[in-house]
N, C-alpha and C positions, 0 to 999 in steps of 0.2 A: 179456539180450536183451529182456526185457519192459519194461525202463525206457526204452529208446530209442524204441520206437513210442509210448509214453505221452508222452514229452517232445515228440515231433513233433506229436502231437495237441494238446497244450497250446499249443505255439507257433502252430499254425494257428488255434486258437480266439482266442488273444490278438491275432493279426494281424488277424483279421476283426472283433475288438471295438474296435480302436483306430481313431479317426477324427480327422482333422485338417481344421479349417475355417479358411480364409484370412480376413484382416482384412475383406475386402469381401464375405464370404459368411456365411450362417447355415444351420445344420442343423436342420430341422424333424423332431422325433423322434416316432415312433408306437410304442406298446407294446401288442402284441396288438390292433392296429387302432385303439387310442385315442390321441388327440393328447396328448402329454406336454408339448410346448413347443418353443421354439427355443433352440438352443445355439450358442455360438461368439462370437468367434473363438478359435482355439487347439486344444488336444488334449483329447479326452475319450474315454470308453469306452461302448460299447453292450453290452447284454446279448445275447449270441449267440442267435439263434433266437427272441428275444422282442421285440427292438426293431429298428426300421427307420428310416433317415434319408433325407430328401430335401434336397438342397442348393439354396439360393436365392441368386442373385447380387443384391447390393444396389446395384450401380453403375447409372448412368444408361444406359438403353437408347435407342439411336437407331433409331426405327422408320420405315421408308420406306413411305409410304402410296401405293399404286399409282394410276396415272392413272384418273380417274373421268369418265365421260361425263355431263355435266350440262346442263340447259336452264335458263338464267337467267330471272329474273323478266320480262324483256322479250323472252323467246322466242328467245334466241340460243344455239345449241348450242356448248358449249366442252368442252375436256378439261382437268381440273385435277388436279395431284398435290401432295402435301404431305409434310412430315416431322414426326414427333411424338417428343418427348423425355419419357420417364417413368422412374420407378424404383419399386422395391418398398419400401414403408414398413412393411408388416406381413407378415412371411414366413408366418405361420400362416394368415392369410386368403388369401394368394396360392396356398396349396396346398389348403386345405380348401374355400374358397368357389367356386373356378373350376378347371376341368380344365386349361386351357392359357391362362394369363393373357396371354401374348404374342399368341397368335392372337386371343383375345377383344378385346384392345386394338386390334389391327389392324382387326378387323371393325367395331367401334364407331367407329373413326376414319374408315373409308371411308363408312359410312352417314351420319355426322354431316357429313362434307365435302360429300356430295351434297345433304343437306338445307339446310345453311347457304348454300352458294353458289346453290342453286336459289331461295332467297328474296331474293336480291340482284340488282340490275340489273347489266348488263355494266360500266357506268362505275364502279359501286361496287367490283366485283371487281378492276378494273384500278387504281383510284386510292385505295381505302380498305382496303388489305390488313391494316393494323394492326388495324383494327376487327374485320374478319372473323377474323383470327388469334386475337384475344382471345376472341371468342365461341366459336370452335372449342375453345380450351383449356378454357374454363369448362364447356362441355357435356360434353366427353370426360372431364374430371376428375371431374365429378359422377357420371357413369355408371360409372367404374372405381373410385370410392372404396370401395364395399362389398367389393372384391377386395383391398384393401390397397395400391392403386396410386395414386401421385401423378403427375399429368401436369403438368410444369412449363412446357412450351412447345409450341406448334403453329405451323408456318410453311407458308404456301402457297409452293411452289417455282416452279411454272410454270403459265401459263394459255395454252393453245393455241387459237387462233381459226381458223374456216374461212377459206379463201383469199379468198373474196369479201368477207368482213368485214374482213380485213386491208387489202385494197385500198380499201375504203370509209373506214377509219380513216386510211389514208395520204392520201387525197384531202382528208379533213376537216382533217388537220394542215397540209397544204400551203395550203389556203384560209385557215386561221387565220394562218399565217405571212405570206401575201400581205396579209391585212387589217391586221396589225400594221405591216408595212412601209409601207403606204399612210398609215396613221395617223401614223406617225413622220415620213414625208416631208411630209405636210400640216402637221404641227405645226412642222417646221423652216421651211417656207415662211411660215407665219404669223409666227413669231418674227423671221424675216428682214425681212418687210414692216414689222413694228413698228419695228425698228431703222432701216430706211431712212426711214420717216416721221419718226422723231425726228431723224435726220441732216438731212433736208430742212428741217425747222423751224429747226434751228440755223444752217444755211447761209443760209436766208432772212433771218434776223435779223442776219447779219454778211456783207455782200457780199464783203469781202476773203477770207473763208473759201473761196469758190468759186475765187478766183484761186490761193490756196495749194494747193488740191486739184488745180487745173489744172497747176501747176508740178510737183507731186509725180508726177502721171501722166506728164508728159513725161520726168521723170527715170527712172521705171521703164521707159519704152519705150526710152530711150536706152541702157540697159544691154545691149540686144541688139546685138551687133557686126555681125550680118549683115542688119540691118533698115534700111530707108530710111524716115525719118519725115517726113511732111508735116503741118504743123500751121498753123492759121490764126493771123494776127496779130490781137490784140484790136482791136476797133473803136475803142476809146478812144485807142490809140496812133496808128492811122491818122488819126483826126480831129485829133490834136495836130500831126502832121506836115503835114497839109493846111493847117491854120491858119497855121503858120509860113511856108509858101511863099507864101500869099496876102498 
């Protein structure tokens, strides 16, 4: 009877001592409060009562940065949110150097987003996102490097403008479209006038060309079945007929 309880105790101790760490995880081991190091992946044993393990996930974390109220450099209030991609590169630092590296990365991302967007004008925020994203990534990566974190990418997702500013931008865009349409129309009129001038010069140099053009126009008008066409007889023909009669 004494052997069975002892065997149960041994099984319980072994069960608590066995640890399995997945391929994308690492186990940070502490022995009597002192850092031993990171282990894994695979199966290993802990000394019961003396060693403790904290698991760290090494996969890329997608961190949603909440919407931040920001006043841009040109005093326009906007709401900006973003997404941050990072992963743990040094599990030991991620455990020892910071209490909660995910929360800390989120907080530094929010403050950096407000700071960087606040230093840019509204036009830059709307049209130069790649530049702002690069700057955000660089600043956040430097701030989280002591924690063993690598920030690979930061992207601004949405920029919300006040209603009056949206209307002003819409009016500006409409005015720009009207301006472009007028410029294109004027350019077309100019090119048409140049072509007409060239055609007039050619006709002026060849009097028969105007008669050919006259006949071509009559042919085009005659294709309409329901039309009645009245056209003048050339004066040269009338003069020839009159001379014959006289």
